[in-house]
C-alpha positions in Angstrom: -0.1 0.2 0.0 1.2 3.5 -0.8 3.0 5.0 2.3 0.6 8.0 2.5 -2.3 5.9 3.1 -4.2 6.6 -0.2 -4.8 3.8 -2.1 -5.6 3.3 -6.0 -9.1 2.7 -7.1 -10.3 -0.5 -5.4 -11.6 -3.2 -7.5 -15.4 -3.4 -7.3 -17.2 -6.7 -7.5 -20.9 -7.2 -7.5 -22.2 -10.5 -5.9 -25.5 -10.9 -8.0 -28.1 -13.4 -8.8 -31.9 -12.6 -9.5 -32.7 -16.0 -7.7 -32.9 -15.9 -4.1 -31.6 -18.8 -1.8 -28.5 -19.3 -4.0 -25.8 -18.2 -1.5 -25.8 -14.8 -2.5 -25.1 -13.0 0.8 -23.4 -15.9 2.2 -20.8 -15.7 -0.7 -20.6 -11.9 -0.3 -20.0 -12.3 3.5 -17.3 -15.1 3.3 -15.5 -13.9 0.0 -15.1 -10.5 1.8 -13.7 -12.2 4.9 -11.3 -14.6 3.0 -10.0 -11.6 1.2 -9.5 -9.6 4.3 -7.8 -12.9 5.9 -5.4 -12.8 2.7 -4.3 -9.3 3.9 -6.7 -6.9 1.5 -8.8 -4.3 3.1 -12.4 -4.7 2.0 -15.5 -2.7 2.2 -18.8 -4.8 1.8 -21.8 -2.7 0.5 -25.2 -4.0 1.6 -27.4 -3.2 -1.2 -30.1 -5.9 -0.2 -33.2 -4.2 1.6 -33.5 -7.2 3.7 -30.0 -6.3 5.3 -28.8 -9.9 5.7 -25.3 -9.1 5.0 -25.5 -6.4 7.8 -27.0 -8.7 10.3 -24.5 -11.6 9.6 -21.7 -9.4 10.3 -23.3 -8.4 13.5 -24.4 -4.8 12.8 -27.7 -4.4 14.5 -30.4 -2.2 13.0 -30.0 0.4 15.8 -26.2 0.7 14.6 -27.1 1.6 11.0 -27.2 5.3 11.5 -26.5 5.8 7.7 -27.0 2.9 5.0 -26.9 2.3 1.3 -30.2 4.1 1.2 -28.8 7.4 2.3 -25.8 6.9 -0.6 -28.5 6.8 -3.3 -31.4 9.0 -1.9 -29.7 11.8 0.0 -26.3 11.3 -1.9 -24.5 11.0 1.4 -20.8 10.5 1.2 -20.0 6.7 1.4 -17.3 7.4 4.2 -20.2 8.7 6.2 -22.1 5.5 5.9 -18.9 3.2 6.6 -19.3 1.4 9.9 -16.3 -1.1 11.0 -16.9 -4.7 11.9 -15.4 -7.2 14.4 -13.0 -8.2 11.7 -10.2 -5.8 11.4 -10.0 -4.6 7.8 -13.4 -5.5 7.0 -15.8 -2.3 6.7 -19.5 -2.3 6.1 -21.8 0.1 4.3 -25.1 -1.3 6.0 -28.6 -1.6 4.7 -32.0 -1.8 6.2 -35.8 -2.1 4.8 -35.6 1.8 3.5 -34.3 0.4 0.4 -37.3 -1.5 -0.4 -38.5 2.0 -1.7 -35.6 3.1 -3.4 -36.8 2.0 -6.8 -39.8 4.0 -6.7 -37.9 7.1 -5.1 -35.1 7.1 -7.9 -37.3 6.4 -10.9 -37.5 10.5 -11.6 -33.9 11.1 -11.0 -31.8 11.5 -14.1 -28.7 10.0 -12.5 -30.7 7.0 -11.0 -28.5 4.4 -12.4 -25.4 6.2 -11.8 -25.9 7.0 -7.9 -23.9 4.1 -6.7 -20.8 4.5 -9.3 -20.6 8.0 -8.1 -20.7 7.4 -4.4 -18.2 4.7 -4.8 -15.7 6.4 -6.9 -15.8 9.6 -5.0 -12.2 10.9 -4.4 -12.9 10.8 -0.4 -13.3 6.9 -0.7 -9.4 6.8 -1.5 -9.0 7.4 2.5 -10.4 4.3 3.2 -7.4 2.6 1.4 -9.4 -0.2 0.1 -8.4 -3.0 -2.2 -11.7 -4.5 -2.9 -15.6 -3.1 -2.6 -17.8 -6.3 -2.6 -21.5 -5.3 -3.0 -24.3 -7.8 -2.0 -27.0 -7.3 -4.5 -30.8 -7.7 -3.7 -32.3 -11.1 -5.2 -33.7 -9.2 -8.5 -32.7 -7.3 -11.5 -34.0 -4.1 -10.2 -32.7 -0.6 -10.0 -30.5 -1.4 -7.1 -28.8 -4.3 -8.9 -28.4 -2.0 -12.0 -26.8 0.5 -9.7 -24.5 -2.1 -8.7 -23.7 -3.3 -12.3 -22.9 0.3 -13.6 -20.6 0.9 -10.4 -18.8 -2.5 -10.6 -15.7 -3.8 -12.5 -17.5 -7.3 -12.4 -20.1 -9.5 -11.6 -19.6 -12.6 -9.5 -22.5 -14.9 -9.9 -23.4 -17.7 -7.4 -25.2 -20.7 -9.1 -26.7 -23.3 -6.8 -26.3 -26.5 -7.8 -29.9 -27.6 -8.6 -32.0 -28.5 -11.5 -32.9 -25.3 -13.8 -29.9 -23.6 -12.3 -28.2 -22.7 -15.9 -31.7 -21.3 -17.4 -31.8 -18.7 -14.7 -28.9 -17.4 -15.8 -29.7 -16.1 -19.2 -31.8 -13.3 -17.8 -29.0 -12.1 -15.7 -26.5 -12.4 -18.7 -29.0 -10.0 -20.8 -29.0 -7.6 -18.0 -25.1 -7.4 -18.1 -25.2 -7.2 -21.5 -27.7 -4.3 -21.8 -25.7 -2.6 -19.0 -22.4 -3.0 -20.8 -23.9 -1.7 -24.0 -25.7 1.5 -22.1 -23.8 2.4 -19.0 -20.5 0.3 -18.3 -18.7 -0.9 -21.3 -16.0 -2.3 -19.4 -18.6 -4.5 -17.4 -17.4 -8.1 -17.3 -18.5 -11.4 -15.7 -16.0 -12.4 -12.9 -17.1 -15.6 -13.1 -19.6 -18.3 -11.7 -19.3 -20.0 -8.3 -21.2 -23.3 -7.9 -22.7 -22.8 -4.4 -24.5 -25.5 -2.0 -23.0 -28.7 -3.9 -23.2 -32.1 -2.7 -20.6 -34.2 -4.3 -22.4 -37.3 -3.5 -25.5 -36.2 -5.3 -25.9 -37.0 -8.8 -27.8 -33.9 -9.6 -25.0 -31.6 -8.1 -22.2 -33.4 -10.1 -24.7 -33.1 -13.3 -25.1 -29.4 -12.7 -21.1 -28.9 -12.4 -20.6 -30.8 -15.6 -23.3 -28.9 -17.4 -22.2 -25.7 -16.3 -18.4 -26.5 -17.0 -19.1 -27.5 -20.4 -21.3 -24.7 -21.3 -19.6 -21.7 -19.7 -16.1 -23.1 -19.7 -13.3 -21.1 -17.7 -16.1 -18.8 -16.6 -16.8 -21.3 -14.1 -14.5 -20.8 -10.8 -12.4 -23.8 -10.0 -13.8 -23.8 -6.4 -17.2 -25.2 -5.5 -18.8 -24.3 -2.2 -20.2 -27.5 -0.5 -23.5 -27.7 1.3 -22.0 -27.5 4.7 -24.0 -26.9 8.0 -21.1 -24.6 9.5 -21.9 -22.2 6.6 -25.6 -22.2 7.4 -25.2 -21.8 11.1 -22.6 -18.8 11.0 -25.0 -16.1 10.2 -27.1 -16.7 13.5 -23.8 -16.1 15.3 -23.4 -13.0 13.2 -19.9 -14.1 11.9 -18.5 -15.5 8.8 -17.8 -19.2 8.5 -14.2 -18.5 8.5 -14.4 -16.9 12.1 -17.3 -19.5 13.4 -15.7 -22.7 12.4 -12.2 -21.9 10.6 -11.4 -25.5 9.8 -14.7 -26.5 8.2 -15.0 -27.3 4.6 -17.1 -24.2 4.0 -14.5 -21.8 5.5 -11.9 -23.8 3.3 -13.7 -23.5 0.2 -14.3 -19.7 0.4 -10.6 -19.4 1.1 -10.0 -21.2 -2.2 -12.3 -18.9 -3.7 -10.7 -15.7 -2.6 -7.3 -17.1 -3.6 -8.9 -17.5 -7.2 -10.1 -14.0 -7.3 -6.8 -12.7 -6.0 -5.0 -14.8 -8.7 -7.0 -13.1 -11.5 -5.9 -9.6 -9.9 -2.0 -9.8 -9.5 -2.0 -6.1 -8.2 -4.1 -6.7 -5.3 -2.8 -10.1 -4.8 0.7 -8.6 -4.5 -0.4 -5.9 -2.2 -2.5 -8.2 -0.1 0.7 -10.6 0.1 2.7 -7.6 1.2 0.3 -6.9 4.0 0.4 -10.3 5.8 
């Protein structure tokens, strides 16, 4: 990291899938925690009105004085909304149910699709010295998700290892293509990560085989297993890496973070220097 404490523009990664229950928030929390474990400084932006990422990192509703809603509706500077978490190096911009009305409130705003972009790329954000910003999107292709896609460098898609999983990707891919064409020409798919996989289950094996044959290198080598520790961790307001560091789920998210860092050599180099 530069000696003056001012970092380059962080790499912005949106975790998105319009289908709920695919491990999106779990992936956002645990990937962020795993990147921090490797030495990176990470901000998790909770853009889901359910606020599950905020709860999962132990930020009580009463402690969410400024939220992602304030960034979008009142254009509050990001640095005023960021709160620390129990994990050193991991910061959070929290969310609450106010976000559920954001789509309606923003519809008349000419900058409605660029508000998060402008907030995350403001000059003052450099004072946070971030390596990564991870955005937990809502489970829909709403204006909130479009804001995330316009703001980010790439989209990471959690894909549950279940029947019809690949069919659900088509609408998301169309949205990415439209955002790339209209607002963010550099937007790319970071990759597809298979989640809730059971290696003993023939269906999980078939979904993985179909995904790799259809999408090739776009699919991460890492597969996130169905793991009870991953499911239990949010109820203790911890990432699984803190809740049960030696679990298969924790090891899988460490492997995913290693793949992400390998794809971004500068971030990986800086992260290793900080260990």
